[in-house]
N, C-alpha and C positions, 0 to 999 in steps of 0.2 A: 375641212372641218375636224377631222379626227385628230389633227395635230394639237388641238387645244387641250388643256389639262383635264384629266379625269381624276376623281377621288373615289376610292373604294374602302376607306377606313371607316366603317360604319360605327365602330365603337367611339372613335374620335367625334364623329358627327353628333351622336346622341349623348355621350357623356358630357360634352361641352355645350349642348343646346345650340348648335350652329344654325343660324337663320337659313331657311331654305325657300327657294321659289319653286312652287309646284306648277309646272306648265301644262298639266292636264286640263281637260275641259271641266267646267264647274260640276257637271253631273258626276264625273269620276271623283272629284275632290269631295263632294258631298257624301259619297259612299264610305269614305274613310281616308283620313290623312294623318299627319303627324302634328303634335302640339306646336312645334317650332317652325311650321311651314305656313306660307301665305299663298293663296291661289292667284297667280297672274297668268292666265292661260294663253297659249299660242292661238287656240281656236275656241270660239264659244260653242255651245251645245249644238246649235243648228249647223254651223260650219263643219263641225266634226261629223254630224250625221250625213251631210251632203257628200263630204269627202269619203266617208265609209261606203256609201252607195256607189260612188264613182269607182272606188277601188275594186269593189266586188264585180262591177259590170265591165270595167275597162282596164283594170290593172294598176300597178303601182305608179308608173310614170304619169299616167293620166291624172291620178289622184293628187300627185305632187304638184302638177301644173295647176290643177284646180285650186289647191291650197294657196299657192302663190298669188292666184288671181283674187281669191276671197280675202286674203290677209295682205292687203297692199294699200298704198296711198295713205289717207288719213287714219285708217284703221290700224295699219302697221305702225305708223308714227305714234299713235296713242298708246299702243301696247309696248312699243320700244321705250317710250318715255317712262312708263310705269316700271319696266325692268331696270332701266338706268337709275331711276330714283331709289329703288330697292338696293341696287349695287352700291350706290353712293352712301346710303345709310348703313349698309351691312357689308363692308369690304371683305370680311372674313367668311362670307356665306357661300352657298353653292346652289345649283339648280338641278332639277330632275324632271323626267316625264315617267311614263309607266314602266318602260323597260330600259331606259337610258339610251334610247335610239334617236330616230330622226327628229322628233319634235324638240327635244332638249338640245340636240346638235344645232338645229336651225336657230333657236333662241340664243345659244351660246355664240354662234357665228355672227348673228346680227349685233349682239352686244359688243363683240370684239371689233367688228367692222365700223361701228359707230363711235366707239370710245377708246379703242386700243386696249381695253381691259380684258385679260384672259380669265374670265370668271369660270371656276371649275364646274364641271358637270359630274353628277353622281353616276358612277358606272353601275349598270344594272337597274337603275331607277327605283321607282316605288316597289316593284315586285321583289327585287333582291333585298332592299332595306326591310321590307315587311317579313321576308323569310328569315333574315338575320334576327329581328326582334322576337319572332316566335321561338326560334331556337334558344336565344339568350334567356327568355322568360322561363322556358322549361328547365334549363340548366341551373339558373339562379334559384328557382323555387326548390329544386331538388337538393341544393346545397345549403339552404337557409333553414334555420330553426325558427319557429313561431311561438309566440304567446298570444292567445286570443283574449281580447277584452270584452266581457259581456256585462249585462246589467239591464234593469228594467228601462222601458221607454222613458226618456226625459231625465235620466240620471247624470248626464254630462259626459258620456263616453268620448264624443268628438272633441270636446274642450280638453279633456285629459290627454288625448292623443297629441294634441297640439303642444303640450308641455314636454313631450318626450322626443329626443332627437332620433331615436331608432324606431320610429313608428311610421305607418303609412295609412293615409286616409282614403280608403277605397270609395267611400261615398262622395268625396270631393272629386275623385277621378271620374266617377259615374254621373256626377252632377245630379244626385238624388239621395235623399236621406233613408231610402230603403223601406218606407212604409206607405200606407195609403195617403198620408199627408206629406210625403217626401218629395213631391214634385217642386222644382225650382222654376223661376220665371223664364229661363231659357231652356230650350230642348236638351235632352240628353244626347251624348255622342252616339254615333252608330257603334255597333259591336266591334267593327274593325278599328275605328278611332279609339275606342275604349281600351282594346287590347294593346294597341300601339302605345298609348299613354301609360298604361299599366307596366308594360315592358320597360319603357324608358325610366319610369320611377324606380323599378327594381334595379336597373343599371346604376342609377344614382346612389342606391342604397346597398350595393352589392358587397361593400366592405364591412357591413354589419353582419356578424354571424347569427344575431338574433333580431328579429323584427316583431313589432307589436301591431296587430291588426284588430279591428273591431269585428265582433261576431256577426257574420252576415249569413243570409240564406244563399241559395244557389243564384238567385237573381237580386240585382239592385235596380229597382224599377224595371226597365225593359232590357237592360244588358245583363249578361250572366258571367259568372266567374269561370275562367278556364278550368277544365276538369282536374288537372293535376294540382292546381292551387286549392280548389274546393276540397279535394281529398286530403291534402296536407293540413288544412284548417281543421277538418273533422278529427284528425289524429293528434292535435296539439293541445297543450295545457291551456286551461281556461281560468282566467282571473275575473272575479265578479266585483264590479263597482257598485257600492251601495249608497243610496241617498234616501232621505225622508220623502214622504209624499209631498210635503210643502215645498221642499227644494225642487222636486221634479215638476211640480205645477209652475213654479216661478221660472225655471229654465225653459219649459215648454212655452210659456206665455211669451217670453222674450224671443225665442227662436221662431215660433209659428205665427205670432201676431205682430209684435213690435218690429222685428227684423224683416219679416216677410212683407209687411206693408211698406216699410222703408224701401225695400228693393223694388216693389211694384211702382211706387211713386217716383223713384229715381229713373226708372225706365220709361214711365208715362205719367207725367205730372198731372195731366187732365183726368185720365180715366184710371189712375192707379188704384183708388179705393174700390171702384167697380170690379176691376180685375182681381183684386185681393178677395172681395166677396165671392166672386165666381170660383176662385181657387178653393176656398173653404167649403162651399156648397158642393162642388164637384168631388172633393176629397171625401166628404161625409157620405156622398152618394155611393162611392166605391164600396163602402162597408155596410150598405143598407141591408143586404141579404143576411149578413152575419149578425147584425144588430137585431133584426126582426122588425116587423112593421110598427109596433107600438113604441118600442124604444127609439127607433129611428125618428118617428114623428116627434117625440118629446125632445130629442137632441136637436132636431131641425128648428123647433120653436125656440129653444135656448140660443141657438146660433143666430136666428133672425133678430132676437131681442138684443143680443150682444153687438151685432153689426149695427143696428139702429142707434144704440147708445154710443158706440164708438164713433160713428160718423157725425152724430149730432153734438156730442160733448167731449170727443177725443178720450173717452173713458175706456180703459182696457180691462179693468178688474171684473167687468161683467162677463168676461170669457172664463173666469176661474171655475164656476160650477160646471161649465161644459167640458173644460179640459180635465177637471177632476173625474167627471163621469166617464170620459173616454179612457183615461188611464186605468181607473179601478174596475170598470165594467167590461172594457173591451181589450185593452192591451195587456193588463196584468194577468188575466186568466190564460191568454195565449202564451205569455212568457213563462208562467208557472208550468204549463204543459211541456213547452219546449225544453226548459232547463231540467225538468225531471228526467229527460233522456240523456243528459250530459253530466250528471252529478259525479260520475267516476273520473271526469277530466278536471274537476275544479281543484286547484291547488292553493288558492287564496281568495279571500273576500274581505272587503273593508271599504271605508270611505275614501274620498279622493286622495288625501295626503297619505293614508296608509297604503293605498295601491301604488302610488308614485314611489314611496320608499321601498316597497317590495320589488317593484320592477327595476329600480335602479341598483339594487344589490345583487 
């Protein structure tokens, strides 16, 4: 088995987004993986558990024998077919397990035995790739200068970042908009998966001596920024994007009503509106304590009315009073307090075009 090719050029793997087969069990994959990896495991969770118990009780050889008994016949054929299908679609890819050991060796050998293809195995597996990304992230953050883009909720910071080649969207990587209403229809990545994706994005951007990031807190939803990146952000120049209240209301209406409902319905055509309604109610509930009982009750009544009109008449303008109240009564006071502590870092402020012109010069 060991004569088949190994690859240990991690920069090549991540710089070029090489497709990867993760042969670990689903429970391991779910704890954190890489954006360019797909989980086609050698063992499922229960098989892995049984083999682990046998290894502990009876030793390595017994566990290997049990593994070959469990993954045999039709089960082996089904998994081999999946690996071969991936290999055919991604001939430039590679495979790995946790440490680059027995599991990936077995899969590599079975692929070769069945097809004659010497598909490369990643030396050191997930553990060494993860270690490499952590080290690269630290080094790139240390060598990169940042400009931080701030502004009131709904002013269009994410849209502006998308117009700049030397920007990075941390909220996209975290799959969260960073506020009580920031949850998307699919779950956030685990902390490990977020850090892996973050490091890979930095590798892609490492030739930029200056990167533009959105002003974020320590956490984006349930994931948090690595300490060195957070500290660098807190020391960086701040550019403020300004927009009128009307512009902010319209941008928020599109992002949190029109686009969110569209996403829910694309994912679930039958119950999409119900899930959208639950998203809004759950998000509003998250800030109930900060709003206070009377104000929360008033906003909930406004939301119920807007949802009813939306469902019955496809009318979205009924959300405008609710969004305006959330912006002016909840988000703006928080923003004013937070920005008051950062005034010494502000180097420019202006509308979208003015900020773009400033950042490109």
